[in-house]
C-alpha positions in Angstrom: 13.3 9.9 -21.1 10.4 10.0 -18.7 9.4 7.1 -16.5 6.3 6.9 -14.2 4.1 4.3 -12.5 0.4 4.0 -12.9 -0.9 2.3 -9.7 -4.0 0.1 -10.0 -4.8 -0.3 -6.4 -7.9 -2.4 -6.8 -5.8 -5.1 -8.5 -2.6 -4.5 -6.6 -0.7 -3.8 -9.9 1.5 -1.1 -11.3 1.9 -0.3 -15.0 5.5 0.9 -15.4 5.5 3.5 -18.2 8.6 4.7 -20.1 8.4 7.4 -22.7 11.5 8.1 -24.7 13.5 7.8 -27.9 14.2 4.4 -29.4 17.7 4.5 -28.0 16.6 5.5 -24.5 14.1 2.7 -24.4 16.7 0.2 -25.6 19.0 1.2 -22.8 16.2 1.0 -20.2 15.3 -2.5 -21.4 19.0 -3.6 -21.2 19.1 -2.2 -17.6 16.1 -4.3 -16.7 17.4 -7.4 -18.5 14.7 -7.3 -21.1 14.9 -7.7 -24.9 14.3 -4.3 -26.5 10.6 -4.4 -27.6 10.7 -1.7 -30.2 11.5 -2.8 -33.7 11.5 -0.9 -37.0 8.2 0.9 -37.4 7.0 0.0 -33.9 5.7 3.0 -31.9 5.1 1.2 -28.6 5.1 -2.1 -26.8 3.8 -3.6 -23.7 6.2 -6.1 -22.1 4.6 -8.6 -19.8 5.4 -11.9 -18.1 2.8 -13.7 -16.0 2.9 -12.7 -12.4 4.8 -9.5 -13.1 3.5 -5.9 -13.6 3.4 -4.8 -17.2 6.0 -2.4 -18.6 4.6 0.0 -21.2 7.2 1.5 -23.6 6.2 4.5 -25.8 8.2 6.5 -28.3 8.1 10.2 -27.8 5.3 11.8 -29.8 3.1 8.7 -29.5 -0.6 9.2 -30.6 -3.7 8.6 -28.6 -4.5 5.7 -30.8 -1.2 4.1 -29.9 -1.7 4.7 -26.2 -5.2 3.3 -26.3 -3.9 0.2 -28.1 -1.2 -0.4 -25.5 -3.7 0.3 -22.7 -5.7 -2.7 -23.8 -2.6 -4.9 -23.6 -1.8 -3.6 -20.1 -5.4 -4.1 -18.9 -5.6 -7.6 -20.3 -2.3 -8.6 -18.6 -3.5 -7.2 -15.2 -6.9 -9.0 -15.5 -5.3 -12.3 -16.5 -3.0 -12.1 -13.5 -5.9 -11.7 -11.1 -7.9 -14.5 -12.8 -10.5 -12.5 -14.6 -11.1 -14.0 -18.0 -12.2 -11.8 -21.0 -15.9 -12.5 -21.5 -19.2 -10.6 -21.5 -19.3 -10.5 -17.7 -15.9 -8.9 -17.4 -16.3 -6.3 -20.1 -17.2 -3.5 -17.8 -14.2 -4.0 -15.5 -12.0 -4.3 -18.6 -13.4 -1.0 -20.1 -12.9 0.9 -16.9 -9.4 -0.4 -16.5 -8.4 0.5 -20.1 -9.9 4.0 -19.6 -8.0 4.5 -16.3 -4.6 3.4 -17.7 -5.2 5.6 -20.8 -6.2 8.7 -18.8 -3.4 8.4 -16.3 -0.7 7.9 -19.0 -2.0 10.9 -20.9 -2.0 13.0 -17.7 1.5 12.1 -16.7 3.2 12.1 -20.1 
């Protein structure tokens, strides 16, 4: 299992990334007191509660498409927490944040 943070300094947030097998992720969730987010045929999941940094769980061998999908969830969670609503005016900030999360997760995987 591999765990690493992606720090988003401008929003004072951290995306906590865990890459592992289904069993490893289940044990990590139990350690954190979370319900295991990976169900049958699920490749990844972003766990988020308002006011807390998102946790991104990815099964080993995840695809770029899966990482991009989850990066959108992480970005939306962070933007919601800082009061930025999804609209035309916020699209650029959202796009850059998604791109940053995606690139950093790929780089560190």
